[in-house]
Structure formats: structure tokens, C-alpha cells
PAZAPA-4460 file (N, C-alpha, C; in steps of 0.05 Angstrom, whole numbers, plus 32768, in hexadecimal, padded with zeros to 4 digits):
% residues 149
    n_x    n_y    n_z   ca_x   ca_y   ca_z    c_x    c_y    c_z   seq   type   mol
   8AE9   783B   88C8   8AFE   7827   88C6   8AF2   780C   88D1     1      X     A
   8AF7   77F7   88C2   8AED   77DC   88C9   8B05   77CB   88D0     2      X     A
   8B03   77BB   88E5   8B19   77A8   88ED   8B0D   778D   88F0     3      X     A
   8B1A   7779   88E4   8B11   775D   88E8   8B1F   7752   8901     4      X     A
   8B19   7739   8908   8B24   772E   8921   8B42   772C   8920     5      X     A
   8B4E   7728   8909   8B6B   7726   8907   8B78   7741   890D     6      X     A
   8B6C   7757   8904   8B76   7772   890B   8B72   7778   8929     7      X     A
   8B5B   776F   8934   8B55   7773   8950   8B6A   7765   8961     8      X     A
   8B72   774D   8959   8B86   773E   8969   8BA2   774B   8967     9      X     A
   8BA7   775D   8954   8BC0   776C   8954   8BBF   7783   8968    10      X     A
   8BA7   778A   8971   8BA4   77A1   8983   8BA0   7798   89A0    11      X     A
   8B8D   7786   89A4   8B87   777C   89BE   8B97   7764   89C5    12      X     A
   8B9F   7760   89DE   8BAE   7748   89E6   8B9B   7730   89EB    13      X     A
   8B81   7735   89EC   8B6D   7720   89F2   8B6D   770B   89DC    14      X     A
   8B67   76F2   89E4   8B64   76DC   89D2   8B4C   76CC   89DB    15      X     A
   8B40   76BC   89C9   8B29   76AC   89D1   8B31   769B   89E9    16      X     A
   8B1F   7697   89FC   8B03   76A0   89FC   8AFE   76BC   8A06    17      X     A
   8B13   76CB   8A0C   8B0F   76E6   8A17   8B0E   76FC   8A03    18      X     A
   8B14   76F7   89EA   8B11   770B   89D5   8AF4   770B   89CE    19      X     A
   8AE6   7722   89D4   8AC9   7723   89D1   8AC0   7737   89BC    20      X     A
   8AD2   773D   89A9   8ACB   774F   8993   8AD2   7741   8979    21      X     A
   8ABE   773D   8968   8AC3   772F   894E   8ACB   7742   8938    22      X     A
   8AC1   775A   8939   8AC6   776E   8924   8AC2   778A   892F    23      X     A
   8AD2   779C   8925   8ACE   77B9   892A   8AC2   77C4   8910    24      X     A
   8AAA   77D0   8912   8A9D   77DA   88FA   8AA0   77F9   88F7    25      X     A
   8AAA   7806   890C   8AB0   7822   890A   8AC4   7829   891F    26      X     A
   8AD8   7838   8918   8AEE   783F   892B   8AF9   785A   8925    27      X     A
   8AF9   786B   893A   8B07   7884   893A   8B1B   7883   8951    28      X     A
   8B35   787E   894A   8B49   787B   8960   8B49   7892   8973    29      X     A
   8B4C   788B   898D   8B4C   789E   89A4   8B31   78AA   89A8    30      X     A
   8B1C   78A2   8999   8B02   78AE   899C   8AEB   789A   89A1    31      X     A
   8AE8   7887   898E   8AD1   7875   8990   8AD4   785C   897F    32      X     A
   8AC3   7848   8985   8AC3   7830   8975   8AA8   7822   8977    33      X     A
   8AA1   7813   8962   8A89   7803   8962   8A92   77E7   895A    34      X     A
   8A8B   77D3   896B   8A93   77B8   8966   8A7C   77A5   8968    35      X     A
   8A80   778D   895D   8A6B   7778   895E   8A77   775F   896A    36      X     A
   8A65   7750   8978   8A6B   7736   8982   8A53   7724   8979    37      X     A
   8A59   7710   8969   8A45   76FD   8961   8A44   76E7   8976    38      X     A
   8A2E   76E7   8985   8A2B   76D5   899C   8A20   76BA   8992    39      X     A
   8A2F   76A4   8996   8A27   768A   898D   8A24   7677   89A5    40      X     A
   8A16   7662   89A1   8A12   764E   89B6   8A2C   7640   89BE    41      X     A
   8A40   7642   89AC   8A5A   7636   89B1   8A6C   7645   89C5    42      X     A
   8A63   765C   89CF   8A73   766C   89E2   8A77   765B   89FB    43      X     A
   8A8F   7659   8A05   8A94   7648   8A1C   8A84   764F   8A36    44      X     A
   8A7D   7668   8A39   8A6E   7670   8A51   8A52   7665   8A52    45      X     A
   8A46   765F   8A3B   8A2B   7655   8A3A   8A28   7639   8A47    46      X     A
   8A3E   762A   8A4A   8A3D   7610   8A56   8A33   7612   8A73    47      X     A
   8A39   7628   8A80   8A32   762B   8A9C   8A20   7643   8AA2    48      X     A
   8A19   7653   8A8E   8A0A   766C   8A93   89F3   766E   8A7F    49      X     A
   89DF   7663   8A81   89D6   764F   8A94   89CE   7637   8A83    50      X     A
   89D3   761E   8A8D   89CB   7606   8A7E   89AD   7607   8A79    51      X     A
   89A6   7603   8A5F   898A   7604   8A58   897E   761F   8A53    52      X     A
   898C   7634   8A5B   8983   7650   8A58   899B   7662   8A54    53      X     A
   89A9   7660   8A3D   89C2   766E   8A3A   89BF   768D   8A38    54      X     A
   89CD   769B   8A49   89CE   76B8   8A4A   89EB   76C1   8A4C    55      X     A
   89F3   76D4   8A3C   8A0E   76DE   8A3D   8A12   76ED   8A58    56      X     A
   8A26   76E7   8A68   8A2A   76F4   8A81   8A2E   7712   8A7E    57      X     A
   8A21   7721   8A8F   8A24   773F   8A8E   8A40   7748   8A90    58      X     A
   8A51   773B   8AA0   8A6C   7744   8AA2   8A7B   7741   8A88    59      X     A
   8A73   772D   8A77   8A80   772A   8A5D   8A76   773E   8A49    60      X     A
   8A5D   7747   8A4C   8A53   775D   8A3B   8A63   7776   8A41    61      X     A
   8A68   777B   8A5B   8A78   7793   8A63   8A94   7790   8A58    62      X     A
   8AA0   7778   8A5A   8ABB   7774   8A50   8ABC   7779   8A32    63      X     A
   8AA8   776F   8A23   8AA7   7774   8A06   8AA6   7791   89FF    64      X     A
   8A95   77A0   8A0E   8A93   77BD   8A09   8AAE   77CB   8A10    65      X     A
   8ABA   77C2   8A25   8AD5   77CD   8A2C   8AEA   77C7   8A17    66      X     A
   8AE8   77B0   8A0B   8AFC   77A9   89F6   8AF9   77BB   89DE    67      X     A
   8AE0   77C2   89D7   8ADC   77D5   89C1   8AE9   77F0   89C7    68      X     A
   8AE5   77FA   89DF   8AF3   7812   89E8   8B11   780F   89E8    69      X     A
   8B1A   77F8   89F1   8B37   77F3   89F1   8B43   77F3   89D5    70      X     A
   8B34   77E9   89C1   8B3E   77EA   89A6   8B41   7807   899C    71      X     A
   8B2D   7818   89A3   8B2F   7835   899C   8B48   7842   89A8    72      X     A
   8B4E   783A   89C1   8B66   7846   89CE   8B80   7839   89C5    73      X     A
   8B80   7820   89BF   8B99   7812   89B8   8B9F   7811   899A    74      X     A
   8B8D   7819   8989   8B92   7818   896D   8BAA   7829   8964    75      X     A
   8BAC   7842   896E   8BC3   7852   8965   8BDE   7845   896B    76      X     A
   8BF1   7847   8959   8C0B   783A   895B   8C18   783F   8975    77      X     A
   8C16   7857   8980   8C24   785D   899A   8C19   784D   89B1    78      X     A
   8C01   7841   89AE   8BF6   7831   89C4   8BF7   7813   89BF    79      X     A
   8C01   780B   89A8   8C03   77EF   89A2   8C15   77E1   89B6    80      X     A
   8C0E   77CA   89BF   8C1D   77BB   89D3   8C15   77C1   89F0    81      X     A
   8C04   77D5   89F4   8BFA   77DB   8A0E   8BE1   77CB   8A13    82      X     A
   8BD8   77CA   8A2C   8BBF   77BE   8A33   8BAE   77D2   8A41    83      X     A
   8B94   77D0   8A3E   8B81   77E2   8A4C   8B75   77D2   8A63    84      X     A
   8B78   77DD   8A7B   8B6E   77D0   8A93   8B57   77E0   8A9F    85      X     A
   8B42   77D2   8AA8   8B2C   77DF   8AB5   8B36   77EB   8AD0    86      X     A
   8B2E   7803   8AD5   8B33   780F   8AEF   8B19   7811   8B00    87      X     A
   8B03   780F   8AF2   8AE9   7810   8AFF   8AD3   7812   8AEB    88      X     A
   8ABB   780E   8AF4   8AA3   7811   8AE3   8A8E   7821   8AF3    89      X     A
   8A80   7832   8AE4   8A6A   7842   8AF0   8A52   7841   8ADE    90      X     A
   8A3B   7846   8AEA   8A22   7849   8ADB   8A1C   7830   8AC9    91      X     A
   8A22   7819   8AD4   8A1D   7800   8AC5   89FF   77F9   8AC7    92      X     A
   89F3   77F3   8AAF   89D7   77EC   8AAE   89D3   77D6   8A99    93      X     A
   89C2   77C3   8A9F   89BA   77AE   8A8C   899C   77AF   8A88    94      X     A
   8994   77AB   8A6F   8978   77AC   8A68   896E   7793   8A5A    95      X     A
   897F   7786   8A4B   8976   776F   8A3A   898A   7759   8A3C    96      X     A
   8980   7740   8A3A   8991   7728   8A39   899F   7726   8A1D    97      X     A
   89B6   771A   8A1D   89C4   7713   8A04   89C6   76F5   8A03    98      X     A
   89BC   76E9   89ED   89BA   76CD   89EB   89C6   76C3   89D1    99      X     A
   89CA   76A8   89CF   89D6   769E   89B6   89C5   76A7   899D   100      X     A
   89D3   76AE   8988   89C7   76B8   8970   89C6   76D6   896E   101      X     A
   89CA   76E4   8985   89CA   7701   8985   89E4   770C   897A   102      X     A
   89E2   7724   896E   89FA   7732   8966   89FB   774B   8979   103      X     A
   8A0F   774B   898A   8A13   7761   899D   8A22   7777   898F   104      X     A
   8A17   778F   898E   8A24   77A6   8983   8A2C   77B8   899A   105      X     A
   8A46   77BF   899B   8A50   77CE   89B2   8A5B   77E9   89A7   106      X     A
   8A54   77FE   89B5   8A5D   7819   89AD   8A6C   7825   89C5   107      X     A
   8A84   782D   89C0   8A95   7839   89D5   8A9E   7854   89CD   108      X     A
   8A9D   7867   89DF   8AA6   7882   89DA   8AB8   788B   89F1   109      X     A
   8AD0   7893   89EA   8AE3   789C   89FF   8ADA   78B8   8A08   110      X     A
   8AD2   78BA   8A22   8AC8   78D2   8A2D   8ADF   78E6   8A30   111      X     A
   8AF4   78DD   8A3D   8B0C   78EE   8A3F   8B24   78DD   8A49   112      X     A
   8B3B   78E7   8A42   8B54   78DC   8A4D   8B5B   78EE   8A64   113      X     A
   8B5A   78E3   8A7C   8B5D   78F3   8A94   8B79   78FE   8A96   114      X     A
   8B8C   78EC   8A95   8BA8   78F4   8A99   8BB9   78DE   8A8F   115      X     A
   8BCA   78E5   8A7C   8BDD   78D1   8A72   8BCE   78B9   8A66   116      X     A
   8BD1   78A2   8A73   8BC5   788A   8A69   8BAB   7882   8A77   117      X     A
   8B9F   7894   8A86   8B86   788E   8A94   8B6F   789C   8A86   118      X     A
   8B57   7890   8A87   8B41   789C   8A7A   8B26   788F   8A81   119      X     A
   8B12   7898   8A73   8AF7   788F   8A77   8AE9   788C   8A5C   120      X     A
   8ADA   7876   8A5A   8ACA   7872   8A42   8AAE   786A   8A49   121      X     A
   8A9B   7871   8A38   8A7F   786A   8A3B   8A79   7855   8A25   122      X     A
   8A6C   783F   8A2C   8A66   782B   8A18   8A49   7822   8A1C   123      X     A
   8A3D   781B   8A05   8A22   7810   8A05   8A21   77F8   89F2   124      X     A
   8A0E   77E6   89F6   8A0C   77CF   89E4   89EE   77CB   89DD   125      X     A
   89EB   77BE   89C6   89D0   77BB   89BB   89CE   77A0   89AC   126      X     A
   89B6   7795   89AB   89B0   777E   899A   8997   7786   898B   127      X     A
   8998   7784   8970   8981   778C   895F   8977   77A8   8967   128      X     A
   8989   77BB   896B   8983   77D6   8972   8975   77D9   898D   129      X     A
   8974   77C4   899D   8969   77C5   89B8   8980   77C8   89CC   130      X     A
   897D   77DA   89DE   8991   77E0   89F2   8996   77C7   8A04   131      X     A
   89AF   77C0   8A08   89B6   77A9   8A18   89C3   77B3   8A32   132      X     A
   89D8   77C2   8A30   89E7   77CA   8A48   89F7   77E4   8A43   133      X     A
   89FF   77F1   8A59   8A11   7808   8A57   8A23   7809   8A6F   134      X     A
   8A38   7819   8A6D   8A49   781E   8A83   8A5E   7832   8A7D   135      X     A
   8A68   783F   8A92   8A7F   7851   8A90   8A97   7842   8A9B   136      X     A
   8AAD   7841   8A8C   8AC4   7832   8A93   8ADC   7844   8A99   137      X     A
   8AE8   7841   8AB0   8B02   784E   8AB5   8B17   783B   8AAD   138      X     A
   8B2C   7845   8A9F   8B40   7833   8A95   8B5C   783F   8A98   139      X     A
   8B70   782D   8A97   8B8C   7835   8A96   8B9A   7826   8A80   140      X     A
   8BAA   7833   8A71   8BBB   7826   8A5D   8BD6   7820   8A6A   141      X     A
   8BDE   7807   8A68   8BF7   77FF   8A74   8C08   77F0   8A60   142      X     A
   8C22   77F0   8A64   8C33   77DF   8A53   8C2E   77C2   8A5B   143      X     A
   8C2C   77B1   8A47   8C28   7795   8A4D   8C41   7789   8A5A   144      X     A
   8C3D   777C   8A70   8C53   7770   8A7F   8C54   7753   8A77   145      X     A
   8C67   774C   8A66   8C69   7731   8A5C   8C7A   7720   8A6E   146      X     A
   8C75   7706   8A6C   8C84   76F2   8A7C   8C81   76F5   8A9A   147      X     A
   8C6A   76FF   8AA2   8C64   7701   8ABF   8C5A   76E6   8AC9   148      X     A
   8C60   76DF   8AE1   8C56   76C6   8AED   8C40   76CC   8B00   149      X     A
***
């Protein structure tokens, strides 16, 4: 199953500049997803990370990988309108920089749903088939609380 950015925005509450998935190229709801992020020099974080030597921040790579896993969990109708929150991260590793012009490919697999709306997913990312980063993410699905101050 392929999803464009308009379909992704129907699933995730994120919006630019925090929406870090441009397309889902493979999706098995409640199981796995593969997404892409086309990294351009116009990304707002490159203005300060780092001037003259732009590198995508590792925390945003992790966020992008988590968003792909979130799409796999939130795609089913019964989870629409919920948000996926990080509960923790384990086994995080970085191997390669991500720079303007790269296409970041993120693969997320839901390891298990622990109990109710809590679970764990494993995600990895690549550029040109070269390993970039990985991590295990603990997450919770919650109802979106609107109009909070």
C-alpha cells in the first residue's frame, strides 16, 4: 500500500516542519511500514545545524522513523484520531550522516503490542542502501486532547 503526503496528513497529527515523512511506499497496518523523507537544503533545521555543514539532527531522524511506525499503528480506522507518544527509546545507534540531497528510507516493524495501547517497534533508516540509524521505540496510543492550553 502506498500513501502520499495528503493521506499521511489524514493519519498523523504532525504538520510541517514536524511532519518528517513524505511518502509511505509499503504499509501493513498493525505490522510494518516503509517511508521516505526527501531531505532538502530548505529544511528549517539546516539554518542552525550546522551553518556551512548541514547535517540532519539525529533526534529528527529518530522522530521520522517513529512517525513511520506511528502510521502503521494509526492507519486502521479504530485508531484514527489518536496520537502515538514516545515512552522511551532503546538500542539507538547512528552510523552515517544525513545531508541535503539524501533520500532517507525508514523501515519500522511493530515488535509487539504489550497491553492495550502500549507497544514497541523497531525501526531502521538508510540512505542509498547504507545504514544510517536504528532504535527500539516504546510507544503509547492516546486520544488526542484538543483545545488544551
